[in-house]
PAMAR-360001 format. One record per residue (C-alpha): residue in three letters; x, z, y. Coordinates in steps of 0.1 Angstrom, whole numbers, plus 2048, in hexadecimal, padded with zeros to 3 digits. Each point is the difference from the previous one (the first is absolute). Layout:
REM residues N
AlaXZY
...
***
This chain:
REM residues 493
MetE387175F5
Ser7ED7F27E1
Lys7DE8097F7
Arg7F78167E9
Gln7E67F17E2
Val7E48107F2
Asn7E37F87EA
Tyr7E2817800
His7E97EB7EE
Asp8068047DB
Leu7FE828801
Arg80181C7E4
Asn7F5823807
Pro8228177FB
Phe7EE81F802
Pro7F58187E3
Phe7D97FF801
Met7EF82680B
Asp7E180A7EA
Val7E8818810
Phe7EB8067DC
Ser8118097D9
Ala7F97E57EC
Asp7E18137F2
Gln7EF80181D
Ile8057D9807
Ala7F37FD7DF
Val7E1814806
Met7FB7EF822
His8017DF7EB
Gln7E580C7E7
Thr7EC80981C
Ala8017DE811
Leu7F87F27DF
Arg7DF8157FD
Thr7F47FA823
Leu8037DE7F9
Ser7ED8047DF
Glu7E781D80A
Leu7F97F9827
Gly8087E0804
Val8077E781E
Lys7E97EF814
Val8087DA805
Leu7F07EA815
Leu8047DE7F2
Pro7EB7F77E2
Glu81E7E67F4
Ala8128217FF
Val7E980F7EC
Glu7FB7E67E8
Ile8258007F7
Tyr8018287F9
Arg7E07F87ED
Lys80B7E47EA
Ala82481B7FB
Gly7E681A7F1
Ala7FB80F81B
Arg7DF81B808
Val7EF7F1820
Val7DE80D80E
Glu7F67E881C
Asp8207FF813
Met81381E7F4
Val81B7FB7E4
Tyr80E8187EA
Leu8247FA7F1
Gly8078097E0
Gly8268107FC
Asp8077E47E0
Ile7F67E381A
Val81980D81C
Glu81980C7EA
Ala8047D87F4
Ala7F97F3822
Met82181780B
Ala8147F47DE
Ser7FB7DD810
Ala809801821
Pro8207F2804
Lys82182080A
Ser8157E4810
Ile7F27E081A
Thr8107E5811
Gly7F07FB821
Arg80C7DB80D
Ala80B7FF826
Gly8077E2817
Gln8238017F2
Arg80C8077DB
Ser818821816
Lys7E280F80D
Asp7EB8017DF
Leu7FB8257F6
Thr8018107DE
Phe7DE81E801
Glu80A81A7E6
Leu80A822801
Gly82380A80A
Arg7FF7DF81B
Leu7F980D823
Met7EF7E981F
Phe7EF80781E
Gln7E67F2811
Pro7F3807828
Gly7E980A80E
Ala7DA7F07F8
Gly7DE7F7806
Ala802813825
Pro7DD7F0814
His81B80B81D
Ala8247F4810
Ala817818814
Asp8227FB815
Leu80E80E81D
Val8017E1816
Arg7DA7F67F9
Gly7F28217F0
Arg7DE8057E9
Arg7E97E67FA
Pro7EE7EF7E7
Gly8137EC7E8
Ser8067DE809
Gly80D7DB7EF
Asp820802816
Asp80582A7F5
Phe7FF7F27D8
Val81B7E180B
Glu816817811
Tyr7FA81A7E3
Thr8057E57E5
Lys8237F8817
Leu80D8257FC
Asn7F78037DB
Gln8147E37F9
His82080A811
Phe80181D7F4
Asp8117FD7D6
Val7F88257FB
Leu7D97F57FE
Gln7FB7EE7E5
Met7DA7F2804
Leu7E97F5816
Ser7E7812815
Pro7DA800808
Ser80D810822
Val7E2800813
Glu7E07EB802
Pro8027E5817
Gln7DF807810
Asp8027E0818
Val7FF7ED7DF
Pro7D97F87F0
Val7FE8127E1
His7F67E37EE
Leu8217F280E
Arg81581B801
His80F7F77D6
Tyr80C7E080E
Phe81980F81D
Thr80881D7EB
Thr80A7E97E3
Glu8147E1816
Thr80E81F814
Gln8138127E5
Leu8097DD7EE
Thr80E7EF81D
Leu816820810
Ser80C8127E0
His80C7FC7DB
Lys7F681A7F6
Tyr7E480F7E9
Pro7DE7FE80F
Phe7E1811801
Ile7DD7F0801
Phe7E1815804
Ser7E07FF7E9
Arg7E67FF811
Gly7EA7E77EC
Thr8087E27E9
Pro7FD7E4817
Gln81980F812
Val81B80C7E4
Met7FC7DE7F1
Asp8097F0825
Cys81D816802
Phe80F7F77DC
Glu7F87DE807
Met81880281E
Leu8198117F3
Arg8007EE7DE
Asp8017DE815
Phe81C80E818
Arg81580D7E4
Gly8007E07ED
Val7F68117E0
Ser7E57F37E8
Asp7E18137F5
Asp8148067DF
Ala81D812814
Phe7EC811817
Ala7F08117E7
Ala8218097ED
His80C818818
Pro7F081381E
His8037EC820
Cys7F381A81B
Tyr7ED81D7FC
Thr7E381580E
Ile7F7822805
Ile7E480E7ED
Asn7EE82280E
Thr7E780F7ED
Asn7E7818810
Ser80181E7FA
Pro7F08107EF
Arg7F97EC7E1
Thr7F47E480F
Leu80F7D87FC
Asp7F07EC81C
Ile7F47DD800
Pro8237F3815
Met81A8147EF
Ala7F17FD7D8
Gln7FD7D680B
Gly82280580C
Leu81080C7DB
Ile7EC7E77EC
Asp80D7DE819
Phe82480E800
Ala80080E7DB
Arg7F37DE7F5
His8127EA810
Gly8238137FB
Gln803811821
Met80C824804
Ser7E581D80B
Ile80F81F80B
Val7E881B7F9
Thr7FE81A81C
Pro7E481B800
Phe80181281F
Thr7F68257FB
Leu80481581C
Met7FD8257F4
Gly7E0813810
Ala7EE7E3807
Met7FE7E17E5
Ala8128197E9
Pro8018237F5
Ile817813817
Thr8198067E3
Val81C7E77FA
Ala7FF8077DA
Gly7D97F7808
Ala8067E8818
Ile8197EB7E7
Thr7E98047E3
Leu7E37E9810
Ser81D7ED811
His80D7F87DC
Ala7DC7F97F2
Glu7F67E681C
Ala8237F0800
Leu7FB8037D4
Ala7DE7EC801
Ala80C7E781A
Val81D7F97EE
Thr7ED7F87DF
Leu7E87E780F
Thr8217EB809
Gln80C8037D7
Leu7D97F97F9
Val8037DD812
Arg8207FA7F4
Pro8158157E7
Gly823800811
Ala7F27FB824
Pro81C80981E
Val7F482280B
Cys81181E80F
Tyr7F38257FF
Gly7F9812822
Thr7F5818819
Phe7FF80D81F
Thr7F4824801
Ser80981A81A
Asn7E781B815
Val7F0802818
Asp7FF81881B
Met7E58197F8
Lys7FD80C827
Ser7F37D9807
Gly7FF7EB7E6
Ala81A7E880A
Pro8167EF7EA
Ala8218127FA
Phe8247F57F5
Gly8218087F5
Thr7F48247F8
Pro8088137E6
Ala7E07F77EC
His80A7DF7FF
Phe8228007FA
Gln7F48127E2
Ala7E67E67F7
Ser8137EB802
Leu81B8117E4
Ala7E38037EB
Ala7F77DC803
Gly8217FB7F2
Gln8038117E1
Leu7DD7EE7FD
Ala80D7E3803
Arg8198047EB
Phe7E980B7E4
Thr7F27DB802
Gly8247F2802
Leu7EE7E6821
Pro8117F881D
Trp7EF81581C
Arg7FA805826
Cys80181D815
Ala800800825
Ala81081081F
Gly7F07FA826
Ser7F8819819
Ala7E3814811
Ser811801821
Asn7F27EA81F
Ser8237F680D
Asn8267FD7F4
Asp804822806
Val81281B7EB
Gln7E28097EF
Ala7FF7D87F1
Ala8238037F6
Asn7FC81F7E9
Glu7DC7F77EE
Asn80D7DE7FB
Gln82480C7F1
Met7EF81C7EE
Gly7E57E67EE
Leu81E7E97FF
Trp8178167E8
Gly7E080B7F0
Cys7FF7DB7F3
Leu8218017F6
Met8068227EF
Ala7DE7F37EC
Gly8117E37F4
Ala7E47E4813
Thr80B7DB7FB
Val7F07F9820
Val7FF815820
Ile7E47F2816
His7FE808822
Ser822809802
Ala8067F6826
Gly7E97FB820
Trp7E28117F5
Leu7EF81D819
Glu7E0809802
Gly7F68077DA
Gly8017DB800
Leu7F07F8823
Ser81A7EE80E
Val8247EE7F9
Ser81E80B819
Tyr8187E3806
Glu81A81E808
Lys7F48157E8
Ile80E7E17E6
Ile81F803811
Thr8058217FF
Asp7F38087D9
Val8147DD7F1
Glu82181380E
Val7F381A7E2
Leu7FB7E97EC
Asn8217ED802
Met8148257F9
Ile7EC8017E2
Ala8097DF7F6
Glu82380B805
Leu7FC81D7E6
Cys7F27ED7E9
Ala81E7EA7FB
Gly8148207F9
Arg829802806
Glu81C7F97EE
Ala8218157F9
Gly81C7ED7F2
Ala8227FF808
Asp7FA7EF821
Glu7DF816809
Ile8168207F8
Gly81E7F0815
Phe81C81B7F5
Asp8187E3805
Asn7ED7ED81F
Ala7F381C810
Leu8078287F0
Ser8297F47FD
Gln8017F0823
Val7F4821815
Asp81581C808
Pro7F0822805
Ser7EE80581E
Gly7FC7DC808
His7E87E5802
Phe7F07E57E6
Phe7F87EB823
Ala81D7E77F6
Ala8038077D8
Pro8037DD7EF
Gln7E08087EE
Thr7EE802821
Met80A7E7810
Ala7F87E67E3
Arg7DF814800
Tyr7F380A824
Asp7E67E880C
Thr7F47F87DE
Glu7FF8277ED
Phe7E180F80F
Tyr7DD7F780C
Glu7F97EF822
Pro7E280980D
Ile7E97ED811
Val7F0818819
His8148247FE
Asp817807819
Tyr81D8197F8
Ala80F7FE824
Asn80582380D
Phe7EA80C81B
Gly8167F481F
Thr8047DE7F3
Trp7DD8017FA
Thr7F380E822
Glu8127E180D
Arg7EF7E57ED
Gly7E180E812
Ala7FA81D7E4
Arg7E57EB7EF
Asp7EC80D7E0
Ala7FE7EF7D8
Ser7DD7EF80C
Thr80D7F381F
Arg8217F17EE
Ala7E57F77E0
Thr7F17E681D
Asp81F7EF80A
Val8057FA7D3
Trp7DB7F67FC
Gln7FD7E8820
Asp81D7EC7F7
Ile7F87FC7E0
Val7DC7F3807
Gln80D7E981B
Lys8197F27EA
Gly7F17DD7ED
Ser7FC8007DA
Glu8178087EA
Ile7FB7EB7E2
Glu7F97DE7FC
Val7DF7ED7FB
Asp7FB7DB7EC
Gly7F07ED818
Asn7E97EC7E8
Arg7F58227EF
Leu7F7811824
Glu7EE7E0805
Ala7EE7FE7E0
Leu7F782A802
Gln7F37F5828
Arg7E67E77F4
Phe7F58187E5
Ile7F7819818
Ala7F27E6811
Lys7E87EF7EC
Arg7F18237F6
Thr80380C821
Ala7E77E6806
Glu7EB8087DE
Gly7FC821814
Gly81B8167EF
Ala7F78187E8
Pro7EF82480B
Pro80B81C7F1
Glu7E580F7E5
Ser7F7822801
***
């Protein structure tokens, strides 16, 4: 039997984009965001960032920055509309622009969870295993800060997470923005391990970070510093206001997205003031809270509509952009599947370039589930299949090799077209079971989560899928040992 060949790395969104608001309403939301920045301002806690805004002409009152629309519009004009991210292999490079599509699995959770070991604080072992899972699945194009490895000291943690990504994957890596010393350490490790010069490193982004504003209208010290450091060195920031309707944002979709848009514009502007043309992605993560408990909710109709609105504003700016799926469920159950798919389809219909938290995210981000990564990847693979489209040539239509070969009331199992394609035509699931009830029962009546356990265990128990240059690995480990002996780099706050 021949093996079916697939390529899920270089995807383009095939779906027509949906609008939730009219073009006129989107224009009003954009103008209201500009008015918000000009009249209400943004609280910026990093003095260096305040000074950058001031020199560009912004009105500054202590730590409040009031941005005129001319400053913002000029910054948006200089922000690149297409960004090439350099990975460990050229075949894994990514192009960030409207119309492209890439997925990143669940990120930033304090806990890991699986059916074998239960829910627990994230550890270094979990970070390693999640990186292996990420590398294994082609449909996950970007590496993820999956869980916090809490058994690794904070002042050394960035060495561990960077080394793990560089040695276990060729994909586009993530660097935390936790202060200049840690970021500079990571840039040096990445640059030297990749074997690129300072100029080549600055010419294309070789990593990315996520910048979360503190809604409403606050840019804290590490996030502002991250925007400056990444822009200054030509690396990519993905700006992501995290706005929950009814909590840190207005309760309406229109109000919450207007606030998110204002905060994103302020952050993007800072990157362009530091370095015009610096790689930056627009973004949002907007959903609602459960008004009975105050807990975040995901995959809701409001979440879906907010994604559509964010997509309209992203297209208004022309920038590549980031959206998010995710789930508030506490286990990998039907609620988790429903919420993640609703969030995912909101991103797809909105035209998101990058879909964050596309696989594995539970409890509103408090845990990443091994089983859920597998069951969600199944859906992402199916989406990737849809991205490839279908041919409709003579061979596919099949008059000669199918239609004319079968008599009325016959079957197509033995038709030449079927025999030529039976083992390559259809998507092969990794965890879904299409057996009938009797066969499924004879096999132990195992549900999807239980079957997913077998899948992830098989992947993480294998050795590394990539070869690492021994000299570069030795140099990387020497650098880490030297910096560790010097005391590492505590995060800045």
